Structures are given as C-alpha cells and as structure tokens.
DRENZABA-555600 format. One record per residue (C-alpha): residue in one letter; y, z, x. Coordinates in steps of 0.001 Angstrom, whole numbers, padded with zeros to 6 digits. Layout:
<atoms>
<atom r="A" Y="Y" Z="Z" X="X"/>
...
</atoms>
This chain:
<atoms>
<atom r="R" Y="016850" Z="009927" X="013450"/>
<atom r="G" Y="019124" Z="007311" X="010680"/>
<atom r="S" Y="019751" Z="007942" X="007065"/>
<atom r="R" Y="017221" Z="005867" X="004643"/>
<atom r="S" Y="018189" Z="004120" X="001982"/>
<atom r="S" Y="016475" Z="006187" X="-000601"/>
<atom r="M" Y="016041" Z="002708" X="-002765"/>
<atom r="V" Y="013975" Z="-000260" X="-002233"/>
<atom r="N" Y="013709" Z="-003077" X="-004941"/>
<atom r="A" Y="011217" Z="-006035" X="-004005"/>
<atom r="P" Y="011555" Z="-009234" X="-005609"/>
<atom r="K" Y="008543" Z="-010131" X="-008671"/>
<atom r="T" Y="007393" Z="-013105" X="-007048"/>
<atom r="L" Y="008204" Z="-014434" X="-003513"/>
<atom r="R" Y="007538" Z="-017715" X="-001208"/>
<atom r="T" Y="005459" Z="-017124" X="001894"/>
<atom r="F" Y="002502" Z="-018369" X="003961"/>
<atom r="C" Y="-000583" Z="-018007" X="002166"/>
<atom r="K" Y="-003563" Z="-018559" X="005377"/>
<atom r="A" Y="-006364" Z="-019344" X="002785"/>
<atom r="P" Y="-008462" Z="-021990" X="003630"/>
<atom r="K" Y="-007481" Z="-024352" X="-000112"/>
<atom r="C" Y="-003728" Z="-023431" X="000650"/>
<atom r="K" Y="-002531" Z="-023236" X="004399"/>
<atom r="N" Y="001411" Z="-023327" X="003525"/>
<atom r="H" Y="003820" Z="-021940" X="001724"/>
<atom r="Q" Y="002879" Z="-020640" X="-001942"/>
<atom r="V" Y="004781" Z="-018618" X="-004688"/>
<atom r="F" Y="003263" Z="-015051" X="-004474"/>
<atom r="K" Y="002886" Z="-012618" X="-007040"/>
<atom r="V" Y="004090" Z="-009020" X="-006522"/>
<atom r="T" Y="002888" Z="-005041" X="-007378"/>
<atom r="Q" Y="002488" Z="-001893" X="-005794"/>
<atom r="Y" Y="-000896" Z="-001269" X="-004071"/>
<atom r="K" Y="-002599" Z="001743" X="-005300"/>
<atom r="A" Y="-005288" Z="003035" X="-003117"/>
<atom r="G" Y="-008937" Z="002676" X="-005166"/>
<atom r="K" Y="-010718" Z="006104" X="-006229"/>
<atom r="A" Y="-013003" Z="007968" X="-003608"/>
<atom r="S" Y="-016552" Z="006412" X="-003999"/>
<atom r="L" Y="-019120" Z="009212" X="-003926"/>
<atom r="V" Y="-021599" Z="007243" X="-002229"/>
<atom r="A" Y="-019139" Z="005905" X="000695"/>
<atom r="Q" Y="-021018" Z="007242" X="004298"/>
<atom r="G" Y="-018596" Z="009613" X="004766"/>
<atom r="K" Y="-018046" Z="010974" X="001601"/>
<atom r="R" Y="-022073" Z="011513" X="001623"/>
<atom r="R" Y="-021986" Z="012861" X="005829"/>
<atom r="Y" Y="-019181" Z="015820" X="004324"/>
<atom r="D" Y="-021239" Z="016338" X="001319"/>
<atom r="N" Y="-024290" Z="017069" X="003377"/>
<atom r="K" Y="-022677" Z="019290" X="006094"/>
<atom r="Q" Y="-020892" Z="020972" X="003015"/>
<atom r="A" Y="-023520" Z="022082" X="001263"/>
<atom r="G" Y="-025756" Z="025073" X="001621"/>
<atom r="F" Y="-024033" Z="028596" X="003252"/>
<atom r="G" Y="-021279" Z="028281" X="006088"/>
<atom r="G" Y="-018218" Z="027672" X="004150"/>
<atom r="Q" Y="-015426" Z="024636" X="005164"/>
<atom r="T" Y="-017243" Z="023101" X="007926"/>
<atom r="K" Y="-014778" Z="020650" X="008731"/>
<atom r="P" Y="-010529" Z="021274" X="009204"/>
<atom r="V" Y="-008739" Z="021680" X="006176"/>
<atom r="F" Y="-005114" Z="019213" X="007119"/>
<atom r="H" Y="-002187" Z="021693" X="006127"/>
<atom r="K" Y="000606" Z="020788" X="009071"/>
<atom r="K" Y="002113" Z="018050" X="006280"/>
<atom r="A" Y="005180" Z="016639" X="007930"/>
<atom r="K" Y="006102" Z="013521" X="005489"/>
<atom r="T" Y="008413" Z="013403" X="002433"/>
<atom r="T" Y="007334" Z="009802" X="001787"/>
<atom r="K" Y="004642" Z="007549" X="001924"/>
<atom r="K" Y="004848" Z="003596" X="003022"/>
<atom r="I" Y="005125" Z="001048" X="000204"/>
<atom r="T" Y="002137" Z="-001613" X="000771"/>
<atom r="L" Y="003124" Z="-004773" X="-001343"/>
<atom r="R" Y="000153" Z="-006225" X="-002973"/>
<atom r="L" Y="000536" Z="-010331" X="-002540"/>
<atom r="T" Y="-001175" Z="-012359" X="-004729"/>
<atom r="C" Y="-001634" Z="-016222" X="-004497"/>
<atom r="T" Y="-000618" Z="-018333" X="-007638"/>
<atom r="N" Y="-002721" Z="-021092" X="-006270"/>
<atom r="C" Y="-005262" Z="-019911" X="-005121"/>
<atom r="K" Y="-005470" Z="-016028" X="-006025"/>
<atom r="T" Y="-005598" Z="-014237" X="-002419"/>
<atom r="V" Y="-004477" Z="-011457" X="-002082"/>
<atom r="R" Y="-002823" Z="-010162" X="001415"/>
<atom r="L" Y="-001383" Z="-006515" X="001821"/>
<atom r="K" Y="002054" Z="-006741" X="003369"/>
<atom r="P" Y="003392" Z="-002597" X="004351"/>
<atom r="I" Y="006893" Z="-002051" X="003893"/>
<atom r="K" Y="009595" Z="000299" X="004873"/>
<atom r="R" Y="009118" Z="004121" X="003578"/>
<atom r="A" Y="011460" Z="005079" X="000154"/>
<atom r="K" Y="011090" Z="007897" X="-002088"/>
<atom r="H" Y="011951" Z="005257" X="-004805"/>
<atom r="F" Y="010432" Z="001898" X="-005390"/>
<atom r="E" Y="011343" Z="-000718" X="-007880"/>
<atom r="I" Y="010014" Z="-004763" X="-008520"/>
<atom r="C" Y="012851" Z="-006051" X="-009878"/>
<atom r="D" Y="013301" Z="-010178" X="-011749"/>
<atom r="K" Y="015943" Z="-011476" X="-009390"/>
<atom r="K" Y="015888" Z="-011371" X="-005709"/>
<atom r="P" Y="017976" Z="-007693" X="-005079"/>
<atom r="K" Y="021400" Z="-008354" X="-002408"/>
<atom r="G" Y="022871" Z="-005586" X="-000443"/>
<atom r="K" Y="020986" Z="-002819" X="001852"/>
<atom r="G" Y="018271" Z="-001522" X="-000752"/>
<atom r="Q" Y="016632" Z="-004580" X="-000806"/>
<atom r="Y" Y="012521" Z="-005376" X="000805"/>
</atoms>
C-alpha cells in the first residue's frame, strides 16, 4: 500500500448539514474525538459469555491473537451547536490525531 499520513489535524468547529428535524440545514458543529464507553456488565452478550465461562472447562470461546492493524480508525463526534444532536463521522487511520484551532492546510488535514 501507499505511504500513510502519520498526522491528522481536524478543526475544532466545522459547518455541515444537520439532519435533525429541528434544524434541517447547515449548522456549526463542535468536533471532539469519539471514545468508546465503559463496557456494561449487564449487556446480553457479556451475561451470556460470563455464564458460559462459569464452572469447569477452561476458555470456551476463541481468544483473538492474529492482530494485524497498528492503528485504529479515528471517529469524530460532531455536536450541533444549535440542537445538540450528535453525529459520528469515521475518518482515516492515523497514528497521531490532533484537534487544532484553525482549519488545517495541506496533506495531513481531515
């Protein structure tokens, strides 16, 4: 594959379409980086897994070891400043990600 940009910059705010019924037009969105929440102990899959693991018999489900990727895809969390609606926008993979004040110029921009 081609060489990837190691640094990605994203603006703190950006204007894009808000599809919430309240807005239905272009609005200013506040940009933050999405982070997965804490895994719940009462989720159905976790309860099923814990129940299956209980007792004798060792590990019951496969444990993934063949990790090939060195980076994760960056997901932007866009919050509408008008109606507070949240949109998630996945962008490319990168080792370093930064949210900067001004709109970035050049190749490393989002």
